[in-house]
C-alpha positions in Angstrom: -13.9 -19.3 -75.5 -17.2 -17.8 -74.4 -20.4 -19.7 -75.2 -24.0 -18.8 -74.7 -27.0 -21.1 -75.4 -29.0 -18.3 -77.1 -26.3 -17.5 -79.6 -26.4 -19.5 -82.9 -23.7 -22.1 -82.7 -23.3 -21.1 -79.0 -19.9 -19.4 -79.5 -19.9 -15.7 -78.9 -16.9 -15.0 -81.2 -16.3 -16.2 -84.7 -13.3 -16.1 -86.9 -14.6 -13.1 -88.9 -13.5 -12.4 -92.5 -13.1 -8.7 -93.3 -13.6 -9.5 -97.0 -16.1 -12.4 -97.1 -14.9 -15.9 -98.1 -17.4 -15.8 -101.0 -15.5 -12.8 -102.4 -11.9 -13.9 -101.9 -11.8 -17.7 -101.6 -9.3 -17.1 -98.7 -10.2 -18.9 -95.5 -7.2 -18.6 -93.3 -5.4 -15.3 -94.2 -4.6 -13.7 -90.8 -4.6 -10.3 -92.5 -8.2 -10.8 -93.5 -9.5 -12.0 -90.1 -10.7 -10.4 -86.9 -12.4 -11.6 -83.7 -16.1 -10.8 -84.3 -19.3 -11.8 -82.7 -21.8 -14.1 -84.3 -24.2 -11.2 -84.7 -21.6 -9.1 -86.5 -20.7 -11.9 -88.8 -24.2 -12.9 -89.8 -26.6 -10.0 -89.1 -24.1 -7.3 -89.6 -21.7 -8.1 -92.5 -23.2 -11.0 -94.4 -26.0 -9.1 -96.1 -23.6 -6.6 -97.6 -21.1 -9.3 -98.6 -23.9 -11.3 -100.3 -25.1 -8.1 -102.1 -21.7 -7.7 -103.7 -21.3 -11.4 -104.5 -24.8 -11.6 -106.1 -24.1 -8.5 -108.2 -20.8 -9.8 -109.5 -22.3 -13.2 -110.3 -25.2 -11.6 -112.1 -23.3 -9.0 -114.1 -19.6 -10.0 -114.2 -18.8 -6.3 -113.3 -16.3 -5.1 -110.8 -16.8 -3.8 -107.3 -14.4 -1.7 -105.3 -14.7 -2.7 -101.7 -12.9 -1.9 -98.4 -13.6 -3.2 -94.9 -11.7 -1.8 -92.0 -11.9 -2.9 -88.3 -12.3 0.0 -85.9 -10.5 -0.2 -82.5 -10.6 2.3 -79.7 -7.2 2.9 -78.1 -5.3 -0.3 -77.3 -8.4 -2.5 -77.1 -7.9 -6.1 -78.2 -11.4 -6.5 -79.8 -12.7 -4.2 -82.5 -15.8 -2.1 -81.8 -17.0 -2.9 -85.3 -16.1 -2.7 -89.0 -16.5 0.1 -91.6 -17.7 -1.4 -94.8 -17.6 0.5 -98.2 -18.3 -0.7 -101.7 -19.3 0.7 -105.1 -19.8 -1.0 -108.4 -17.4 0.3 -111.1 -18.9 -0.1 -114.5 -22.3 1.5 -113.6 -21.0 4.1 -111.2 -22.6 2.6 -108.1 -26.0 1.9 -109.5 -25.7 -1.8 -108.9 -24.0 -1.7 -105.5 -23.2 1.3 -103.3 -22.9 1.3 -99.5 -21.0 3.0 -96.7 -21.9 1.5 -93.4 -20.6 0.7 -89.9 -21.4 -2.7 -88.4 -21.2 -3.0 -84.6 -19.3 -5.9 -83.1 -22.0 -6.6 -80.5 -24.2 -9.5 -79.5 -27.7 -8.9 -78.1 -27.9 -10.0 -74.5 -24.2 -9.9 -73.9 -21.9 -7.2 -72.5 -18.4 -7.3 -74.0 -15.2 -5.8 -72.5 -13.4 -4.8 -75.7 -10.2 -4.2 -73.8 -9.8 -7.8 -72.9 -12.4 -9.8 -74.8 -14.1 -10.9 -71.6 -17.9 -11.0 -71.7 -21.0 -11.6 -69.4 -24.7 -11.9 -69.7 -26.3 -8.5 -69.9 -28.6 -9.4 -67.0 -25.5 -10.1 -64.8 -23.9 -6.8 -65.5 -24.3 -4.4 -62.6 -24.3 -0.8 -63.6 -22.7 1.7 -61.2 -25.2 3.9 -59.4 -26.2 7.2 -61.1 -24.7 9.9 -58.9 -25.4 12.8 -61.3 -28.4 14.0 -59.2 -26.6 14.0 -55.8 -25.9 17.4 -54.4 -22.4 18.2 -53.4 -21.8 18.6 -49.7 -22.4 22.1 -48.4 -19.3 24.2 -47.6 -18.7 26.1 -44.4 -20.3 29.3 -45.9 -23.5 27.6 -46.8 -23.7 25.8 -43.5 -23.6 29.2 -41.8 -26.2 30.8 -44.2 -29.6 31.7 -42.9 -32.5 29.3 -43.4 -34.2 31.6 -45.8 -31.1 31.8 -48.1 -30.7 28.0 -48.1 -34.3 27.5 -48.9 -34.1 30.0 -51.8 -31.1 28.1 -53.3 -32.9 24.8 -53.0 -36.0 26.2 -54.7 -34.1 27.7 -57.6 -31.4 25.1 -58.1 -28.9 27.8 -58.5 -26.3 26.5 -56.0 -23.0 26.4 -57.8 -21.7 22.8 -58.5 -25.1 21.2 -57.7 -25.3 17.6 -59.1 -21.9 17.7 -60.8 -19.5 14.7 -61.0 -16.0 14.2 -62.2 -15.9 12.6 -65.6 -13.3 11.9 -68.3 -14.3 12.8 -71.9 -13.0 11.1 -75.0 -13.3 13.9 -77.5 -12.7 11.6 -80.4 -15.3 8.9 -79.6 -17.7 11.4 -77.9 -18.1 9.2 -74.9 -17.8 10.1 -71.2 -16.3 7.8 -68.5 -15.9 7.6 -64.8 -12.2 8.3 -63.9 -11.9 4.7 -62.6 -13.0 3.2 -65.9 -10.5 0.9 -67.6 -11.1 2.7 -70.9 -9.6 5.8 -69.5 -6.2 4.1 -69.2 -6.4 3.1 -72.8 -7.4 6.6 -74.0 -5.0 8.6 -76.1 -3.9 11.7 -74.1 -4.8 14.0 -77.0 -8.4 12.8 -76.9 -8.8 13.1 -73.1 -10.5 15.9 -71.3 -11.2 15.9 -67.5 -14.4 17.8 -66.6 -16.8 18.3 -63.7 -20.3 18.4 -65.0 -23.7 16.7 -64.8 -24.5 13.6 -66.7 -27.5 15.3 -68.3 -25.5 18.2 -69.6 -22.8 15.9 -71.2 -25.5 14.0 -73.0 -27.2 17.2 -74.1 -23.8 18.2 -75.6 -23.5 15.1 -77.7 -21.6 12.7 -75.5 -22.7 9.1 -74.8 -22.1 7.3 -71.5 -19.5 4.5 -71.6 -21.2 1.1 -71.7 -18.3 -0.4 -69.6 -18.5 1.8 -66.5 -22.1 3.1 -67.0 -21.4 6.6 -65.7 
């Protein structure tokens, strides 16, 4: 199991309760456990779990609460958890939240498909090729110097700076075709495009943190 000296307790992953132990008294129910980082467990979920527990202890009232792990495709490790709660008797005045807590650990890069991890400083991103011009075709090679210069000045050459990407229309992330996340993507969420990195980001897509397109 992965260990890092800067992580509290050194272990990257914890046995993470979906509904906190202080709320259920269940410590080993497999239906209430996921693999979660120390950061998710302590900085992410615990403050919300304590808020519910403190409210119930102080008032004796009831709280409706749901916690759902969120996976992408067939990944083995959840990307995070969706936590929702609302106090019943006072219509949410005592407790009310609807949050997403990310299953991350600062300083560590996690492969959610396998559970493997590495130090962030050791992760080598792939080179950014979004600004590389495509090779000129035969027609452009035969064009006059004035025409080529004009295209270079205006940036109007068709296909300039474009790269093949794979979009996940559900998660709003874009990937390189070789990314392992592409193989795990649902076909209905996949869209193959040739575009620039900047244009995809401008259209609301985020670069995959695994392949760093």
